[in-house]
C-alpha positions in Angstrom: -72.2 -68.0 -125.3 -74.9 -65.7 -124.5 -74.1 -62.1 -123.1 -75.8 -62.8 -119.6 -73.4 -65.7 -119.0 -70.5 -63.7 -120.2 -71.2 -61.0 -118.0 -71.6 -63.0 -114.9 -68.4 -65.1 -115.9 -66.6 -61.6 -116.2 -68.0 -60.5 -112.9 -66.8 -63.8 -111.3 -63.5 -64.1 -112.7 -63.0 -60.2 -111.5 -64.3 -61.2 -108.0 -61.8 -64.5 -108.1 -59.1 -61.9 -109.2 -60.0 -59.1 -106.5 -59.7 -61.9 -104.1 -56.4 -63.6 -105.3 -54.3 -60.4 -106.3 -55.3 -57.8 -103.2 -56.9 -59.8 -100.4 -54.5 -62.7 -100.1 -51.3 -61.1 -100.6 -52.3 -58.4 -97.8 -53.6 -61.3 -95.5 -50.1 -62.7 -95.8 -48.4 -59.7 -94.7 -50.8 -58.3 -92.0 -51.2 -61.6 -90.5 -48.8 -62.3 -87.5 -46.7 -65.2 -87.6 -43.5 -66.0 -86.7 -41.8 -64.9 -89.9 -40.0 -61.8 -90.5 -41.9 -58.9 -92.6 -39.2 -59.2 -95.0 -39.9 -62.8 -95.7 -43.9 -61.9 -95.8 -43.6 -59.4 -98.1 -41.1 -61.8 -100.3 -44.2 -64.4 -99.9 -46.9 -61.9 -100.6 -44.8 -60.9 -104.0 -44.3 -64.6 -104.9 -47.6 -65.3 -104.3 -48.7 -62.4 -106.8 -46.1 -63.4 -109.1 -47.8 -66.9 -109.4 -51.5 -65.6 -109.3 -51.6 -63.0 -111.8 -50.4 -64.9 -114.9 -52.8 -67.4 -114.0 -55.5 -64.8 -114.0 -54.3 -63.8 -117.6 -54.3 -67.1 -118.9 -57.8 -67.8 -117.3 -59.3 -64.7 -119.1 -57.1 -65.6 -122.1 -59.0 -68.7 -121.9 -62.5 -67.3 -121.9 -61.9 -64.8 -124.6 -60.8 -67.9 -126.9 -64.1 -69.9 -126.3 -65.6 -66.6 -127.5 -67.2 -67.3 -131.1 -65.9 -63.4 -131.7 -62.4 -63.7 -130.7 
């Protein structure tokens, strides 16, 4: 894998992580819906608890594809 491709993939994964781990839970909590705030907070925590390990697995898979790992 070339350095340029590795850097671009890393930046793409970082951007995806920001969206999945920061913006989506924020939208879940702040968007006015018919759910109580406690339920929305629980949904946001659940989302984070699922998205974080998925991002870790994705980064680990990218690392394992490297020739230098």
